[in-house]
Residue frames relative to the residue before (quaternion, step in Angstrom):
aa qw qx qy qz dx dy dz
M 1.0000 0.0000 0.0000 0.0000 0.00 0.00 0.00
I 0.3988 -0.7148 0.5244 0.2345 3.56 -1.03 0.81
D 0.3909 -0.6905 0.5441 0.2726 3.55 -1.25 0.29
L 0.7420 -0.4245 0.2872 0.4321 3.55 -1.33 0.15
D 0.6368 0.5340 -0.3334 0.4451 3.59 0.94 -0.82
E 0.6635 0.4889 -0.2977 0.4819 3.59 0.94 -0.88
L 0.6227 0.5494 -0.3358 0.4446 3.59 1.01 -0.79
L 0.7778 0.3787 -0.1876 0.4652 3.57 0.79 -1.02
N 0.8083 0.2965 -0.1290 0.4920 3.58 0.99 -0.76
G 0.6690 0.4947 -0.2983 0.4677 3.55 1.23 -0.30
T 0.4745 -0.6351 0.5178 0.3215 3.49 -1.28 -0.46
P 0.0334 0.8278 -0.5581 0.0461 3.58 0.58 1.12
T 0.5519 -0.5711 0.4794 0.3733 3.53 -1.27 0.35
W 0.6443 -0.5057 0.3871 0.4234 3.57 -1.22 0.34
E 0.6172 0.5506 -0.3416 0.4464 3.60 1.03 -0.73
Q 0.6563 0.4944 -0.3081 0.4794 3.59 1.00 -0.77
V 0.6126 0.5402 -0.3416 0.4650 3.58 1.05 -0.75
V 0.6784 0.4857 -0.2859 0.4714 3.57 0.83 -1.00
E 0.6390 0.5272 -0.3265 0.4551 3.59 0.96 -0.84
F 0.6334 0.5257 -0.3327 0.4602 3.59 0.96 -0.85
W 0.6893 0.4799 -0.2799 0.4650 3.57 0.84 -1.01
K 0.6807 0.5131 -0.2923 0.4335 3.56 0.88 -0.97
D 0.7139 0.4234 -0.2496 0.4987 3.57 1.00 -0.76
D 0.5618 -0.6295 0.3667 0.3918 3.55 1.12 0.82
G 0.0741 -0.8342 0.5464 -0.0025 3.52 0.75 1.12
D 0.3663 -0.7404 0.5275 0.1984 3.51 -0.89 0.97
F 0.1326 -0.8176 0.5586 0.0443 3.56 -0.20 1.30
C 0.3838 -0.7656 0.4383 0.2729 3.60 1.33 -0.07
E 0.7976 -0.0732 0.1028 0.5898 3.58 0.66 -1.08
E 0.6748 -0.5177 0.3566 0.3866 3.53 -1.25 0.54
Q 0.6094 0.5836 -0.3637 0.3947 3.60 0.98 -0.75
Y 0.6676 0.4893 -0.3066 0.4700 3.60 1.05 -0.68
L 0.6082 0.5274 -0.3438 0.4836 3.57 1.08 -0.68
V 0.6473 0.5159 -0.3142 0.4649 3.58 0.93 -0.90
A 0.6483 0.5158 -0.3183 0.4609 3.59 0.93 -0.84
A 0.6544 0.5002 -0.3110 0.4743 3.60 0.99 -0.80
I 0.6309 0.5180 -0.3334 0.4716 3.60 0.98 -0.80
E 0.6594 0.5095 -0.3103 0.4574 3.58 0.91 -0.91
K 0.7056 0.4794 -0.2660 0.4490 3.57 0.94 -0.87
Y 0.8384 0.2714 -0.0951 0.4630 3.59 0.86 -0.94
L 0.8004 0.3394 -0.1605 0.4674 3.60 1.01 -0.63
L 0.6832 0.5144 -0.2918 0.4284 3.57 0.93 -0.87
T 0.2342 -0.7628 0.5871 0.1362 3.55 -0.85 0.99
E 0.6451 -0.5100 0.3891 0.4151 3.56 -1.24 0.31
E 0.6240 0.5352 -0.3371 0.4589 3.60 1.01 -0.75
Q 0.6587 0.4919 -0.3050 0.4807 3.59 0.94 -0.84
R 0.6209 0.5433 -0.3351 0.4550 3.58 1.00 -0.81
E 0.6674 0.4999 -0.2915 0.4688 3.57 0.96 -0.89
L 0.6405 0.5138 -0.3213 0.4718 3.60 0.98 -0.80
M 0.6524 0.5085 -0.3111 0.4680 3.55 0.93 -0.87
F 0.6457 0.5213 -0.3226 0.4552 3.60 0.92 -0.86
K 0.6681 0.5099 -0.2958 0.4541 3.58 0.90 -0.94
N 0.7495 0.3673 -0.1932 0.5158 3.57 1.14 -0.64
H 0.4642 -0.7200 0.4151 0.3064 3.59 1.29 0.38
L 0.4391 0.6778 -0.4633 0.3648 3.55 0.98 0.91
T 0.1612 -0.7339 0.6473 0.1283 3.50 -1.27 0.51
I 0.6463 -0.4846 0.3994 0.4334 3.54 -1.26 0.24
E 0.6306 0.5476 -0.3322 0.4383 3.57 0.97 -0.84
K 0.6532 0.5013 -0.3154 0.4718 3.59 0.91 -0.87
M 0.6568 0.5131 -0.3125 0.4558 3.56 0.96 -0.86
L 0.6819 0.4993 -0.2964 0.4448 3.59 0.84 -0.95
N 0.7490 0.3921 -0.2003 0.4951 3.56 1.08 -0.74
G 0.5112 -0.6887 0.3985 0.3249 3.59 1.26 0.24
R 0.4456 0.6920 -0.4567 0.3376 3.58 1.15 0.53
Y 0.5422 0.5260 -0.4502 0.4760 3.52 0.54 1.29
M 0.0073 -0.7985 0.6017 0.0190 3.56 -1.22 0.32
G 0.7296 0.4574 -0.3094 0.4035 3.49 -1.34 -0.03
L 0.8600 -0.1546 0.1210 0.4710 3.49 -1.16 -0.76
V 0.6340 0.5453 -0.3497 0.4223 3.60 1.06 -0.56
S 0.4709 0.6868 -0.4457 0.3285 3.61 1.20 -0.27
N 0.6631 0.4937 -0.3079 0.4710 3.59 0.96 -0.81
M 0.6321 0.5290 -0.3318 0.4588 3.56 1.02 -0.77
V 0.6516 0.5032 -0.3117 0.4744 3.59 0.93 -0.89
R 0.6361 0.5244 -0.3285 0.4609 3.59 0.92 -0.87
D 0.6670 0.5047 -0.3031 0.4566 3.59 0.91 -0.90
I 0.6448 0.5057 -0.3214 0.4745 3.60 0.98 -0.81
F 0.6447 0.5113 -0.3206 0.4691 3.59 0.93 -0.87
E 0.6366 0.5281 -0.3325 0.4531 3.60 0.95 -0.81
L 0.6605 0.4968 -0.3090 0.4706 3.59 0.98 -0.80
W 0.6392 0.5056 -0.3294 0.4768 3.59 1.00 -0.76
N 0.6487 0.5147 -0.3130 0.4652 3.58 0.96 -0.88
Y 0.6360 0.5291 -0.3235 0.4591 3.57 0.97 -0.86
K 0.6632 0.5135 -0.3057 0.4506 3.56 0.91 -0.94
L 0.6903 0.4596 -0.2762 0.4858 3.59 1.03 -0.79
G 0.4652 -0.6989 0.4306 0.3313 3.58 1.09 -0.65
W 0.7648 0.1626 -0.1367 0.6082 3.61 1.27 0.21
K 0.5751 -0.5942 0.4329 0.3589 3.57 -1.27 0.25
E 0.0173 -0.8024 0.5935 -0.0606 3.52 -0.44 1.31
F 0.7910 0.2700 -0.1025 0.5394 3.57 1.07 -0.80
G 0.7350 0.3829 -0.3140 0.4633 3.55 -1.15 0.69
S 0.5104 -0.6569 0.4669 0.3001 3.50 -1.30 0.29
């Protein structure tokens, strides 16, 4: 199993990334989770949508959004969950 440093700064395989996340990877702080999401899950299209809607990953993770963007956040979370293979994000 890889550690957080290898996850964020190394070049682990996708299988190692998924294993880290699945085994309740210890991100210690939100900043490390955000960095992992940016590196492995966030697409450029999602980044652009978030920018246009004044959203950050932190706001999304903490539920600090409302209105019409709720569906967009749900859709992004569904795509991240699909990529990981289980429900990690969203309620």
